[in-house]
C-alpha positions as CSV (number, residue, x, y, z in Angstrom):
1,M,10.3,-43.8,19.0
2,F,9.5,-42.7,15.6
3,F,12.7,-41.0,14.8
4,L,14.9,-42.8,17.2
5,I,14.1,-45.7,15.5
6,Q,13.9,-44.3,12.2
7,F,17.8,-43.5,12.0
8,L,18.9,-45.3,15.2
9,R,15.8,-47.4,15.0
10,L,13.0,-45.3,13.6
11,S,10.4,-44.4,15.6
12,L,6.7,-42.8,16.1
13,I,4.9,-42.1,19.0
14,W,1.4,-41.2,20.9
15,F,-0.3,-40.7,24.4
16,L,-3.5,-40.1,26.7
17,V,-6.0,-37.9,28.0
18,S,-7.9,-36.3,31.4
19,E,-9.9,-34.2,33.8
20,N,-13.7,-33.2,33.3
21,Q,-13.6,-29.5,34.0
22,E,-10.5,-28.8,32.2
23,F,-11.8,-30.8,29.4
24,S,-15.2,-28.8,29.3
25,T,-13.9,-25.5,28.9
26,S,-11.0,-26.5,26.5
27,K,-11.2,-24.0,23.5
28,D,-9.6,-26.3,20.7
29,I,-12.3,-29.1,21.3
30,S,-15.4,-27.0,21.7
31,D,-16.7,-28.5,18.4
32,S,-16.5,-32.1,19.6
33,K,-19.4,-33.8,21.1
34,I,-19.0,-34.9,24.9
35,L,-20.6,-37.9,26.3
36,T,-22.0,-37.7,29.7
37,E,-21.9,-40.2,32.0
38,S,-25.5,-41.1,31.4
39,E,-25.1,-41.4,27.9
40,I,-22.0,-44.0,28.4
41,N,-24.1,-45.9,31.0
42,F,-21.3,-48.6,32.1
43,S,-20.5,-50.1,35.4
44,Q,-17.7,-49.4,37.5
45,Q,-16.2,-52.7,36.2
46,E,-17.1,-52.1,32.8
47,T,-15.6,-48.7,32.7
48,D,-12.2,-49.2,33.9
49,E,-9.4,-48.8,31.7
50,L,-6.3,-50.7,31.4
51,V,-3.8,-48.0,30.9
52,G,-0.3,-48.7,29.2
53,V,2.6,-46.7,28.5
54,Y,5.5,-47.2,26.0
55,F,9.0,-47.2,27.7
56,M,11.9,-46.4,25.1
57,P,15.6,-47.8,26.2
58,S,18.7,-45.3,25.9
59,W,21.8,-46.9,25.3
60,N,25.6,-46.3,25.1
61,T,27.0,-44.2,22.2
62,S,30.8,-44.1,23.5
63,P,33.3,-46.2,21.5
64,D,35.2,-46.2,24.8
65,P,34.1,-49.2,26.8
66,N,35.3,-47.3,30.0
67,V,32.9,-44.3,29.1
68,D,29.2,-44.4,29.3
69,R,27.6,-41.9,27.2
70,D,24.0,-42.2,27.3
71,S,22.2,-41.7,24.0
72,F,19.3,-39.4,25.9
73,W,21.3,-37.3,28.2
74,S,24.2,-36.5,25.9
75,C,22.0,-35.0,23.2
76,L,19.9,-33.0,25.5
77,Q,23.2,-31.4,27.1
78,D,25.7,-30.9,24.5
79,P,25.4,-31.2,20.7
80,K,29.1,-32.2,20.3
81,N,28.6,-35.3,22.1
82,C,25.1,-36.6,20.4
83,A,25.6,-39.4,18.4
84,S,22.2,-38.8,16.5
85,L,23.1,-35.4,15.6
86,Q,26.9,-36.4,14.0
87,N,25.3,-39.7,12.4
88,P,26.1,-39.2,8.5
89,G,23.6,-41.8,7.8
90,I,21.0,-39.4,9.1
91,W,22.0,-36.1,8.7
92,G,24.5,-36.7,5.7
93,P,28.4,-36.3,5.8
94,R,28.7,-33.1,8.0
95,G,26.1,-34.4,10.2
96,R,23.4,-32.1,11.7
97,I,24.4,-28.5,10.5
98,Y,23.3,-25.2,12.5
99,N,23.2,-21.9,11.3
100,R,21.2,-18.7,11.4
101,K,18.0,-20.3,9.7
102,Y,18.5,-23.5,11.6
103,P,20.3,-22.5,14.9
104,Y,21.1,-24.9,17.9
105,E,18.4,-24.1,20.4
106,G,19.3,-26.3,23.3
107,P,20.9,-27.5,25.7
108,Y,17.3,-28.9,26.9
109,L,18.0,-29.1,30.6
110,D,14.1,-28.9,31.4
111,R,14.0,-32.4,30.3
112,K,16.1,-33.5,33.2
113,P,14.4,-36.0,35.3
114,I,13.7,-34.6,39.0
115,K,16.2,-35.2,41.9
116,E,14.1,-38.3,43.1
117,L,15.1,-40.1,40.1
118,K,18.8,-38.7,40.2
119,G,18.5,-36.2,37.4
120,F,20.4,-37.6,34.4
121,Y,20.4,-41.0,35.7
122,K,22.0,-44.3,34.9
123,R,19.7,-46.3,33.3
124,T,20.3,-49.4,35.0
125,D,20.1,-47.7,38.4
126,P,18.0,-50.4,40.5
127,E,16.9,-47.5,42.6
128,V,15.7,-45.4,39.8
129,A,14.0,-48.1,38.5
130,R,11.9,-48.9,41.4
131,K,11.3,-45.3,41.6
132,Q,10.0,-45.3,38.0
133,L,7.7,-48.3,38.8
134,Q,6.3,-47.0,42.0
135,Y,5.4,-43.8,39.9
136,M,3.8,-45.6,37.3
137,K,1.7,-47.8,39.4
138,A,0.9,-44.9,41.7
139,Y,-0.7,-42.5,39.2
140,G,-3.0,-45.0,37.4
141,I,-0.4,-46.9,34.8
142,D,-1.2,-50.6,34.7
143,F,1.5,-51.6,32.3
144,F,4.7,-50.6,30.3
145,A,5.3,-51.7,26.7
146,Y,9.0,-51.7,26.4
147,D,10.4,-51.0,22.9
148,W,12.3,-54.0,22.2
149,F,15.3,-54.5,19.8
150,F,16.5,-57.5,17.9
151,G,19.8,-57.6,16.1
152,R,19.6,-60.8,13.6
153,H,23.2,-60.7,12.5
154,Y,25.0,-61.2,15.8
155,Y,27.0,-64.4,16.0
156,Y,28.3,-65.1,19.5
157,H,30.2,-67.7,21.3
158,L,28.8,-70.0,24.2
159,Y,32.2,-71.1,25.4
160,F,33.4,-67.7,25.5
161,G,33.0,-66.1,28.9
162,P,31.6,-62.6,28.2
163,Q,29.3,-64.2,25.9
164,S,28.1,-67.3,27.6
165,K,25.3,-65.5,29.3
166,I,23.6,-64.5,26.1
167,Y,20.2,-66.1,25.4
168,Y,20.2,-69.4,23.4
169,P,17.5,-71.7,23.0
170,E,18.3,-75.2,25.1
171,G,19.5,-78.0,22.8
172,W,19.8,-75.7,19.7
173,K,22.9,-76.4,17.6
174,I,26.2,-75.0,18.2
175,D,30.0,-75.5,16.8
176,P,32.0,-77.0,19.5
177,N,35.1,-76.7,17.6
178,R,34.6,-72.7,17.6
179,D,34.2,-72.1,21.1
180,G,30.5,-73.1,21.0
181,R,29.6,-70.5,18.1
182,V,25.8,-70.6,17.8
183,A,24.2,-71.7,14.4
184,V,21.5,-69.6,14.7
185,P,22.6,-65.7,15.3
186,G,20.8,-62.9,17.1
187,L,20.4,-61.3,20.3
188,V,18.6,-58.5,22.2
189,E,19.7,-55.0,21.8
190,W,19.5,-52.3,24.8
191,E,18.0,-55.1,26.9
192,D,19.9,-53.6,29.9
193,Q,17.4,-51.2,31.2
194,L,14.5,-53.8,30.9
195,E,16.5,-56.6,33.1
196,V,16.7,-54.0,35.8
197,L,13.1,-53.1,35.6
198,L,12.0,-56.5,35.7
199,A,14.8,-57.3,38.7
200,E,13.1,-54.5,40.8
201,N,9.4,-55.3,39.5
202,A,9.6,-59.0,41.1
203,K,11.1,-57.7,44.4
204,L,7.9,-55.8,44.8
205,P,4.6,-57.3,46.9
206,K,2.4,-58.7,44.1
207,D,-0.3,-56.1,44.7
208,Q,2.7,-53.2,44.1
209,Q,4.1,-54.9,40.7
210,L,3.4,-53.6,37.2
211,K,2.5,-55.5,34.3
212,F,4.8,-55.2,31.3
213,A,4.5,-56.5,27.5
214,I,7.2,-56.4,24.5
215,N,6.7,-53.9,21.7
216,W,8.7,-55.6,19.1
217,C,10.2,-52.7,16.9
218,D,11.7,-54.6,13.7
219,D,12.4,-51.3,11.9
220,S,15.9,-50.4,11.5
221,H,16.9,-50.4,8.0
222,E,20.7,-50.4,9.2
223,R,20.0,-53.8,11.0
224,W,18.3,-55.2,7.8
225,M,21.6,-54.2,6.1
226,L,24.0,-55.9,8.7
227,W,21.6,-59.1,8.5
228,L,22.1,-59.4,4.5
229,K,25.7,-58.7,4.9
230,V,26.3,-62.0,6.8
231,G,28.2,-64.4,4.7
232,S,29.5,-61.6,2.2
233,P,32.7,-62.0,0.9
234,D,34.4,-59.2,2.8
235,E,32.6,-60.8,6.2
236,L,34.3,-64.0,4.9
237,A,37.5,-62.7,4.6
238,R,37.8,-61.0,7.8
239,K,36.5,-64.0,9.1
240,A,33.5,-62.4,10.8
241,N,31.5,-65.0,9.1
242,Y,32.3,-68.8,8.1
243,S,31.5,-70.5,5.2
244,G,27.8,-71.8,5.4
245,E,26.8,-68.8,7.6
246,K,24.6,-66.8,5.1
247,P,21.2,-65.1,5.7
248,D,19.2,-67.3,3.3
249,R,15.3,-68.2,3.9
250,E,15.6,-71.3,6.1
251,L,18.0,-69.0,8.6
252,Y,15.5,-66.1,8.4
253,I,12.8,-68.4,9.8
254,K,14.8,-69.9,12.4
255,V,16.1,-66.7,13.5
256,H,12.2,-65.7,14.2
257,E,11.5,-68.9,15.8
258,K,14.2,-68.1,18.0
259,I,12.9,-64.4,18.8
260,T,9.7,-66.3,19.5
261,Q,11.5,-68.9,22.0
262,L,13.2,-66.1,23.6
263,W,9.9,-64.4,24.7
264,I,8.6,-67.6,26.0
265,D,11.7,-68.5,28.1
266,Q,12.4,-65.0,29.4
267,Y,9.1,-63.2,29.5
268,F,6.0,-65.3,28.9
269,S,6.7,-67.3,31.9
270,R,6.7,-64.7,34.2
271,G,3.8,-63.6,36.4
272,D,4.1,-59.8,35.7
273,Y,3.9,-60.5,32.0
274,L,0.7,-59.0,30.4
275,K,-1.7,-61.5,29.4
276,E,-5.4,-61.8,28.2
277,E,-7.9,-63.6,30.7
278,D,-7.4,-66.8,28.6
279,G,-3.5,-66.9,29.5
280,R,-2.4,-65.7,25.9
281,P,0.6,-63.1,26.4
282,V,0.2,-59.7,24.5
283,V,2.8,-58.5,22.4
284,Y,2.9,-55.1,20.4
285,F,4.1,-54.9,17.1
286,Y,5.6,-51.3,16.0
287,F,5.4,-50.7,12.3
288,P,4.6,-54.5,11.0
289,Q,5.3,-53.3,7.5
290,D,8.9,-53.3,8.2
291,A,8.8,-56.7,8.9
292,E,6.5,-57.6,6.1
293,S,8.7,-55.7,3.4
294,R,11.4,-57.9,4.6
295,A,9.9,-61.1,5.0
296,A,8.7,-60.8,1.3
297,Y,12.2,-60.8,0.2
298,Y,12.2,-64.4,1.0
299,G,8.6,-65.1,-0.2
300,L,7.4,-65.0,3.2
301,S,4.2,-63.1,4.4
302,L,3.8,-61.7,7.9
303,K,1.2,-64.1,8.6
304,D,3.6,-67.0,7.9
305,L,5.7,-65.4,10.7
306,L,2.8,-64.8,13.0
307,D,1.6,-68.4,12.6
308,L,5.3,-69.6,13.6
309,S,4.9,-67.4,16.6
310,Q,1.8,-68.9,17.5
311,K,2.8,-72.5,16.7
312,T,6.1,-71.8,18.7
313,A,4.2,-70.6,21.8
314,K,1.4,-73.4,21.8
315,K,4.3,-76.1,21.4
316,A,5.5,-74.5,25.0
317,G,2.1,-74.7,26.5
318,F,0.7,-71.2,25.9
319,P,-3.1,-70.9,24.2
320,G,-1.2,-68.7,21.7
321,I,-0.1,-64.9,21.5
322,K,-2.3,-61.9,21.0
323,F,-0.7,-59.6,18.5
324,I,-1.5,-55.9,18.6
325,A,-0.1,-53.6,15.7
326,V,1.4,-50.4,16.3
327,T,1.1,-48.3,13.0
328,A,0.7,-44.9,11.4
329,G,1.5,-43.3,8.3
330,P,0.6,-41.1,5.4
331,M,-2.9,-40.6,4.0
332,L,-2.5,-38.6,1.1
333,E,-1.8,-39.5,-2.6
334,R,0.8,-37.3,-2.8
335,E,2.6,-38.7,-0.1
336,R,2.9,-42.3,-1.4
337,A,6.3,-42.4,-2.0
338,Y,6.7,-42.2,2.1
339,G,4.0,-45.0,2.6
340,L,3.8,-48.3,4.2
341,S,5.7,-50.8,1.9
342,T,5.2,-54.5,1.5
343,K,8.2,-55.6,0.0
344,W,11.9,-55.2,-0.1
345,K,13.9,-55.7,-3.1
346,A,17.5,-55.9,-3.7
347,K,19.3,-53.8,-6.3
348,N,21.5,-56.7,-7.2
349,P,20.2,-60.1,-6.4
350,N,23.6,-61.6,-6.2
351,R,24.7,-58.9,-3.5
352,P,21.8,-57.8,-1.7
353,W,23.7,-56.4,1.3
354,E,24.7,-53.3,-1.0
355,G,21.0,-52.0,-0.9
356,G,18.0,-52.3,-2.3
357,T,14.0,-50.5,-2.7
358,Y,10.9,-50.7,-0.5
359,Q,8.1,-51.2,-2.8
360,N,4.5,-51.6,-3.2
361,R,3.9,-48.7,-0.6
362,L,0.3,-48.4,0.8
363,L,-1.5,-45.3,2.5
364,L,-2.6,-46.2,6.0
365,Q,-6.3,-46.5,5.2
366,E,-5.2,-49.0,2.6
367,Y,-2.9,-50.9,4.9
368,V,-4.9,-51.0,8.0
369,P,-7.8,-53.2,6.7
370,R,-4.9,-55.9,5.7
371,L,-3.9,-56.3,9.4
372,K,-6.6,-58.9,10.4
373,S,-5.5,-61.3,7.6
374,M,-1.9,-61.1,8.9
375,G,-2.6,-62.4,12.3
376,F,-3.3,-59.3,14.3
377,E,-6.1,-59.0,16.8
378,G,-5.9,-55.1,17.3
379,M,-4.3,-52.2,16.1
380,T,-3.0,-49.1,18.2
381,A,-0.4,-46.0,17.7
382,Y,2.8,-44.6,18.7
383,V,2.4,-41.2,17.5
384,Y,-0.2,-39.7,14.7
385,H,1.4,-36.9,12.6
386,N,-1.3,-36.0,10.6
387,F,-4.7,-37.1,9.6
388,Y,-5.1,-36.7,5.7
389,E,-4.6,-32.6,5.2
390,K,-4.1,-31.9,8.7
391,D,-0.6,-31.8,10.3
392,N,0.5,-31.5,13.8
393,R,1.9,-27.8,14.3
394,S,0.5,-27.5,17.7
395,Y,-0.8,-29.8,20.6
396,A,-4.5,-28.1,19.1
397,D,-3.7,-29.7,15.8
398,M,-2.6,-32.9,17.4
399,R,-5.8,-33.4,19.3
400,E,-7.4,-32.6,16.1
401,T,-5.5,-35.4,14.1
402,Y,-5.7,-37.8,16.8
403,R,-10.0,-37.3,17.0
404,G,-9.9,-38.0,13.1
405,H,-8.1,-41.3,13.7
406,W,-10.2,-42.2,16.9
407,K,-13.3,-41.9,15.0
408,K,-12.1,-43.6,11.7
409,W,-10.6,-46.7,13.1
410,N,-13.3,-47.1,16.0
411,E,-16.0,-47.3,13.3
412,E,-13.7,-49.3,11.0
413,F,-13.9,-51.9,14.0
414,K,-17.0,-51.4,15.7
415,N,-18.8,-54.4,14.4
416,D,-16.0,-56.9,14.8
417,P,-15.4,-57.8,18.5
418,K,-12.4,-60.0,17.5
419,F,-10.2,-57.2,16.4
420,E,-9.9,-53.9,18.8
421,Y,-8.6,-50.6,18.6
422,Q,-6.6,-49.6,21.7
423,V,-7.4,-45.6,21.7
424,P,-3.9,-43.8,21.7
425,V,-2.9,-40.8,23.3
426,A,0.5,-38.6,22.9
427,M,1.9,-35.8,25.3
428,G,3.6,-33.9,22.1
429,W,6.4,-33.9,20.1
430,D,9.4,-31.8,19.5
431,M,12.7,-33.6,18.4
432,R,15.0,-30.7,18.5
433,P,17.6,-32.3,20.7
434,A,17.9,-35.1,18.1
435,G,18.0,-32.3,15.2
436,G,14.6,-31.8,14.4
437,T,11.9,-33.3,12.2
438,W,12.9,-34.9,9.6
439,P,16.4,-35.6,9.0
440,Q,17.7,-35.1,5.5
441,Q,21.0,-35.6,3.9
442,T,21.6,-31.9,3.5
443,G,22.0,-31.7,7.1
444,F,18.8,-29.9,8.0
445,P,15.3,-31.2,9.1
446,S,12.7,-31.1,6.4
447,E,9.5,-30.3,8.4
448,P,11.0,-28.1,11.9
449,Y,7.5,-26.4,12.2
450,K,6.3,-29.7,13.8
451,D,8.7,-29.3,16.6
452,R,6.4,-27.2,18.4
453,V,3.7,-29.7,19.7
454,H,3.7,-28.7,23.2
455,S,0.9,-29.8,25.9
456,D,0.5,-28.8,29.4
457,K,-1.5,-30.4,32.4
458,A,-4.7,-29.0,31.4
459,S,-4.6,-29.8,27.5
460,F,-3.0,-33.3,28.1
461,T,-5.6,-33.9,30.9
462,A,-8.6,-32.6,28.4
463,K,-7.2,-35.1,25.8
464,L,-6.7,-38.0,28.1
465,K,-10.6,-37.6,29.3
466,E,-11.6,-37.4,25.8
467,A,-9.8,-40.8,24.9
468,Q,-11.5,-42.2,27.9
469,Q,-15.0,-41.1,26.8
470,V,-14.1,-42.6,23.1
471,S,-12.8,-45.9,24.4
472,R,-15.7,-46.3,26.5
473,S,-18.3,-45.4,23.8
474,Y,-16.9,-48.2,21.6
475,R,-16.1,-50.6,24.8
476,P,-18.4,-53.6,23.3
477,S,-16.0,-54.3,20.7
478,N,-12.7,-52.4,21.3
479,G,-11.8,-53.8,24.9
480,N,-10.7,-51.1,27.4
481,T,-7.0,-50.3,26.7
482,V,-5.4,-47.0,26.2
483,M,-2.2,-46.4,25.1
484,I,0.4,-43.5,25.9
485,C,3.3,-42.5,24.2
486,C,5.5,-42.2,26.1
487,W,7.3,-42.7,29.3
488,N,10.7,-41.3,28.3
489,E,10.9,-40.4,24.9
490,Y,13.2,-37.6,25.6
491,L,14.9,-37.1,22.2
492,E,11.2,-36.8,20.6
493,G,9.7,-34.5,23.2
494,N,7.3,-37.4,24.2
495,Y,7.9,-38.0,27.9
496,I,5.6,-38.2,31.1
497,E,8.2,-39.2,33.2
498,P,8.5,-36.4,36.1
499,T,11.2,-33.8,35.4
500,E,12.4,-30.2,36.4
501,G,10.3,-28.9,33.6
502,H,6.8,-30.0,34.0
503,G,7.3,-31.9,37.5
504,F,4.4,-34.7,38.1
505,D,2.0,-32.8,35.8
506,Y,1.4,-35.4,33.4
507,L,1.1,-38.2,36.1
508,E,-1.5,-36.4,38.1
509,A,-3.2,-36.1,34.6
510,I,-3.3,-39.5,34.4
511,K,-4.3,-40.1,37.7
512,S,-6.9,-37.9,37.9
513,V,-8.7,-39.7,34.9
514,F,-7.8,-43.0,35.3
515,G,-6.5,-43.4,39.1
516,N,-9.7,-44.5,40.7
517,K,-9.4,-48.4,40.0
């Protein structure tokens, strides 16, 4: 998700580990201490892990309403139809450029889902959704965290047929003179896949249902600019907005309340939503620095927003919300320019929609200690690309960087039972279908050598097993959740869904480690 979400929503990624004999013979971890069962010394009940996996939605990139061009499948099959490769905002005015030095290496047909999933399936196919849920459940996955996107800037009309079914909190203000135009904008983006998954999940017997959670991805700079553009002279001139509709502080806060109320009305009340034993719904929060830096534009802290969510949830009868930060980032001083920002500042305060800068950038080790004071009760990751000087140039490298993070953050929080570190695992990284790591305005990737982080069943199993042991060794303070990235990050090369290339290898690895529950 790091890239998909960074340019069409930026994203980062990460995953899990497994199997005893594979693990003990793996060359690239021979220097690590392996914990034995006697050293762990937990009962079966205490050692059962809760295994989660991220689910990335795809979307239609075709301008023709009669054509559905899936954002995943088009990029795997044909670069001419891949919106990611043609995006000038990412790759510059000519899009992604291929030449002798940077050749096209596709199509990536080994990533085609197996025939039982109908190959390059339609994302809203209920039969496929049911199969996905059943595979997850059968192979030891307990819940999926759906990458959830929200466009703040969309106004719509409740008296207009096609828009009448869009969520709007009951009793909130509308304009009856403009077809029921909503006073508080914003709607869920790329939600159709989730709707089908939840509908199919509800049809399954209770003991076969999967839990799910929201992974809120508030990280798109493009959407932030569209929000700031609300009420601008150009928008008023073309009647996209009306007088009085402007992205001020009051409306920004109200939109956040609307987001939380939507969670309450559409997700939290469901029996299959992931909750703590005390009844609090769990919400993952991808890249909190993005929301923090934009809230700071209005003089708000991220804690202000999370407190509002807590208040809204409690008003609805819930005991609160458990927020888990999903975070990663650079750790070297020379990389501070790419660090985690805490403030966005407009270049022209009178015309903020023309752009601004992200400021007060922190390195990951500086940012993480602030999470608890913001209102988070835990932390995990999507994908770690490095640990200090160590980059991921192979899966052996990735396993080494993950070990560094696991140890650092487990040690950081081991004496704080009220803040947990959910051990993350990643299956790999290879962003070539979306152009490569990382996109530049020149039309070329900046670090293409990172697009060879490939695992296999044995190395993934070993990594899962190691993650399990690390999780158990810090169990008293860190809970029992292990997060895998990802089910279907096809464009970033991070996917465990059964494909023609690897079959059920990754699901079998998960089951061998976590399946006996």
